[in-house]
C-alpha positions in Angstrom: 94.3 56.5 79.5 92.6 59.8 78.7 91.3 62.2 81.4 88.2 64.3 81.1 88.0 68.1 81.6 86.0 67.6 84.8 88.7 65.3 86.2 91.4 67.9 85.5 89.4 70.5 87.4 88.9 68.0 90.3 92.6 67.2 90.5 93.4 70.9 90.4 91.3 71.4 93.5 92.6 68.4 95.4 96.1 69.4 94.6 95.5 72.6 96.5 93.9 70.9 99.4 96.2 67.9 99.8 99.5 68.2 98.0 100.8 71.6 98.9 103.1 70.3 101.6 105.1 68.3 99.0 106.6 71.3 97.3 110.0 71.6 95.6 112.8 73.3 97.6 112.4 77.0 97.1 115.5 78.8 95.7 114.3 82.3 94.9 111.6 83.7 97.2 112.7 86.1 99.9 111.1 87.1 103.3 108.3 89.6 103.4 108.5 91.1 106.9 105.9 93.9 106.4 103.2 91.5 105.1 104.1 89.0 107.7 103.6 91.6 110.4 100.4 93.1 109.1 98.5 89.9 108.2 97.8 88.6 111.8 96.1 91.9 112.7 94.5 92.7 109.4 91.1 94.4 109.6 88.1 92.9 107.6 87.3 94.7 104.4 83.5 94.8 104.2 81.4 94.8 101.1 79.2 97.6 100.1 81.8 100.3 100.8 83.8 102.2 98.2 86.3 103.6 100.8 88.2 102.5 103.8 87.2 105.3 106.2 89.2 106.2 109.3 88.0 108.8 111.8 90.7 111.2 112.9 90.8 114.0 115.5 92.4 117.1 114.1 91.7 120.1 116.3 90.7 121.1 119.9 89.3 124.4 118.5 90.6 126.1 121.6 88.9 129.3 122.7 90.4 129.8 126.1 90.4 133.3 127.6 90.8 135.2 130.8 88.0 137.2 132.4 87.2 139.1 135.6 84.2 140.9 137.1 81.4 141.6 134.5 83.6 141.1 131.4 82.0 139.1 128.6 83.3 135.8 127.4 82.9 134.3 123.9 81.9 130.9 122.5 82.8 129.2 119.3 81.6 126.2 117.2 84.0 123.2 116.9 84.5 120.6 114.3 87.3 118.4 115.9 86.9 115.4 113.6 87.9 114.6 110.0 87.7 111.6 107.8 90.6 109.9 106.1 89.4 107.9 103.1 91.4 105.1 101.4 90.6 102.9 98.5 91.1 99.1 98.3 92.6 97.3 95.3 92.1 94.0 93.4 94.9 91.6 92.7 94.8 88.8 90.2 97.3 86.2 89.1 96.7 83.0 87.2 98.1 80.3 84.9 96.9 78.0 82.2 97.5 74.4 81.2 96.8 73.5 77.6 96.3 70.0 76.1 99.7 70.0 74.4 101.5 70.6 77.7 99.4 67.8 79.3 100.3 65.5 76.4 104.0 66.2 76.8 103.6 65.1 80.4 102.0 61.8 79.4 98.4 63.0 80.0 95.7 62.7 77.4 92.4 64.6 77.6 89.0 63.7 76.1 85.8 65.6 76.3 83.8 62.5 77.2 81.9 62.8 80.4 81.4 59.1 80.9 83.2 56.6 83.1 86.8 57.6 84.0 89.6 55.7 82.3 92.4 57.7 84.1 95.5 55.7 85.1 97.2 56.2 88.5 100.3 57.4 86.6 98.3 60.2 84.9 96.9 61.3 88.2 100.4 61.4 89.9 101.8 63.2 86.9 99.1 65.9 86.8 99.3 66.3 90.6 103.1 66.8 90.5 102.7 69.2 87.6 100.0 71.3 89.3 101.8 71.3 92.7 104.7 73.4 91.4 102.3 75.7 89.4 100.2 76.4 92.5 103.4 76.9 94.6 104.5 79.5 92.0 101.0 81.1 92.0 101.1 81.4 95.8 104.5 82.9 96.0 104.0 85.2 93.1 100.8 86.6 94.6 102.5 87.2 98.0 105.4 88.9 96.3 103.1 91.2 94.3 101.0 92.1 97.4 104.0 92.8 99.6 105.5 95.0 96.8 102.2 96.9 96.5 102.1 97.6 100.2 105.4 99.5 99.9 105.1 101.3 96.6 103.4 104.7 96.2 100.6 103.5 93.9 101.9 105.1 90.7 103.2 101.8 89.3 99.8 100.9 87.7 96.5 102.6 86.9 94.5 100.5 89.4 97.2 100.4 92.2 96.6 102.3 95.4 99.1 104.1 97.6 101.4 102.1 99.8 103.9 103.1 102.5 106.1 105.1 100.0 103.2 107.5 99.8 101.7 107.2 103.3 105.1 107.6 104.9 106.6 109.9 102.4 110.1 111.2 101.9 108.4 114.6 101.0 105.6 114.6 103.7 104.5 118.2 103.1 103.1 117.4 99.6 100.4 115.2 98.3 96.9 114.1 99.1 96.8 111.1 101.4 93.6 109.6 102.5 91.8 112.5 100.9 93.6 115.1 103.0 96.1 117.6 101.5 99.3 117.5 103.5 100.3 120.9 102.2 97.3 122.4 104.2 97.2 120.1 107.1 100.3 120.2 109.3 99.0 117.5 111.5 98.8 115.1 108.5 102.6 114.9 107.9 105.0 112.1 108.8 108.6 112.9 109.9 111.3 112.6 107.2 115.0 113.2 107.1 117.3 112.3 104.2 121.0 112.6 103.3 122.4 111.3 106.6 126.2 111.2 106.4 129.4 112.0 108.3 133.1 112.7 107.8 134.2 109.7 109.9 132.7 106.7 111.8 132.0 108.7 114.9 130.3 111.5 112.9 128.3 109.0 110.9 127.1 107.2 114.0 126.2 110.5 115.7 124.3 111.7 112.6 122.2 108.5 112.2 121.4 108.3 115.9 120.5 112.0 115.9 118.1 111.5 113.0 116.5 108.4 114.6 116.1 110.2 118.0 114.4 113.1 116.3 112.1 110.8 114.5 111.3 109.0 117.7 110.4 112.3 119.4 108.3 113.4 116.4 106.3 110.2 116.7 105.9 110.5 120.5 105.0 114.2 120.3 101.4 113.4 119.5 101.2 110.2 121.5 102.4 107.9 118.8 104.5 104.8 119.7 107.0 103.3 117.3 106.4 99.6 117.1 108.5 98.4 114.1 111.6 99.5 112.1 112.2 98.3 108.6 115.5 99.0 106.8 117.5 98.3 103.6 120.9 96.7 103.6 122.8 100.0 102.9 121.2 101.6 106.0 121.8 98.5 108.1 125.5 98.3 107.0 125.9 102.1 107.6 124.7 101.7 111.2 126.6 98.5 111.9 129.9 99.7 110.4 129.7 103.1 112.1 129.0 101.5 115.5 131.9 99.1 115.2 134.4 101.7 113.9 133.3 104.1 116.7 134.0 101.3 119.2 130.4 101.3 120.4 130.2 97.5 120.8 130.5 95.3 123.8 132.0 91.8 124.4 130.2 90.0 127.2 132.4 87.4 128.9 131.1 85.5 131.9 134.5 84.0 132.9 136.1 80.6 132.2 139.1 79.2 130.5 138.1 80.1 126.9 136.5 83.0 125.1 134.2 82.3 122.1 133.7 85.2 119.7 131.0 85.1 117.1 131.8 87.8 114.5 128.3 87.9 113.0 125.9 90.7 114.0 122.9 88.9 115.5 120.7 91.9 115.9 120.8 95.7 115.8 118.2 97.6 117.9 117.1 101.1 118.4 115.1 101.9 121.5 114.6 98.2 122.0 113.1 97.6 118.6 115.0 95.5 116.1 116.1 96.9 112.7 114.4 94.4 110.4 116.0 94.0 107.0 113.6 94.0 104.0 115.4 92.0 101.2 113.2 93.6 98.4 114.6 97.0 99.3 118.0 96.0 97.9 116.6 95.4 94.4 114.2 98.4 94.5 111.5 95.7 94.2 113.0 94.7 90.8 112.1 98.1 89.4 113.9 101.3 88.5 115.9 102.9 91.3 114.2 106.0 92.8 116.1 109.2 93.7 116.7 107.7 97.1 117.1 104.0 96.7 115.2 101.7 99.0 118.3 100.1 100.3 119.3 103.5 102.0 116.0 103.9 103.8 114.8 103.3 107.4 111.1 103.3 108.2 110.1 103.8 111.8 106.4 102.9 112.0 103.6 102.8 114.5 101.7 99.8 113.2 98.9 100.4 115.7 98.0 103.4 113.5 98.6 101.8 110.1 97.2 98.5 109.1 96.2 96.1 106.3 92.5 95.7 105.4 91.6 92.5 103.5 88.5 90.7 102.3 88.4 87.5 104.3 86.4 85.8 101.5 88.6 87.1 98.8 92.2 86.8 100.1 94.4 84.5 98.0 91.2 83.0 96.8 91.6 80.3 94.2 89.4 80.7 91.2 88.5 78.2 88.4 87.4 80.1 85.3 85.6 77.9 82.8 87.4 76.7 79.6 86.7 79.1 76.7 84.9 77.7 73.7 87.7 78.7 71.3 90.7 77.3 73.2 91.6 73.9 74.6 93.1 75.5 77.7 92.4 75.1 81.4 92.6 78.2 83.6 93.5 78.5 87.3 93.6 81.9 89.1 94.0 83.6 92.5 92.5 86.9 93.6 92.7 89.2 96.6 90.9 92.4 97.7 93.0 94.5 100.1 94.3 98.0 101.0 96.2 100.0 103.5 94.7 102.6 105.8 96.1 104.9 108.5 94.6 107.2 111.1 97.7 108.9 112.4 100.3 110.0 109.8 102.4 112.0 112.3 103.1 108.7 114.1 105.2 107.5 111.2 108.8 108.4 110.2 111.3 107.7 107.5 115.0 108.6 107.4 117.7 107.7 104.9 121.4 107.9 104.4 123.2 109.8 101.7 
């Protein structure tokens, strides 16, 4: 029997609330390690503000001097603080369901607002249909957001800078958080590119040298590396160089047999795992940059770089009304969010050739 537009809206909402667990087996979506790391400690994005403002300390204004006897000393004025300003962005995704699509799924729609004549079969059919669509909406939104957290913000007019800009391969250029890195030496991340070597030993030495220098650059101004994100090419470079240079260990506690697992369970640097980002290997399904993402290694202090999100508008499901000139039902999802950072010199990126 036919359904009314109000019933379709109601089923759409109950599908979100009660049926999400019964989803089809996912075949395509990949892990999003940066988003998964940032979300639990995200800062609230408050209304009434155009910018995400971070106070930073940029100068001691030192005026130290020696004196003796009646010698005069001097005083100066000091402005030790600066403000880094970031913008947040809006994300939208949505889908439609039209009456022909419903009809092909055995669901009829009438504009009557009287007593419902919906059959159980129609409810089940609509629920199954919307469950997959909402699953796709969720996963698509998370993919989009994760991608935007990495890219430099030039991919769209309303996009804002992600880590590719905040932790740049060319850290001496660009305006980040309203501060010009060309003029502010304190506002530059560490970067080294083109790591290579003639043989395995040289390659291992070169990559370890680059990562050690990056670690020292982060620590120099009291930063502390908390996470390392890498592409597959970089991960393979390190693993293969370490194996070929015979820098591995076999731990054997004794007994009659020795079990050897040939898989690499984990690679660490300074006790921090190198976490593979699957989207790096496809350049986020975009054009390959000069230095492909798969060759990169980001060494980040995520106590100085974080996600800001609107708690009331994060993956928020929206129900726009049906337009007067279309027999179509709309479902959407929106988010307000952005990255901010208060210590750029606590971040680093290195890459292989």
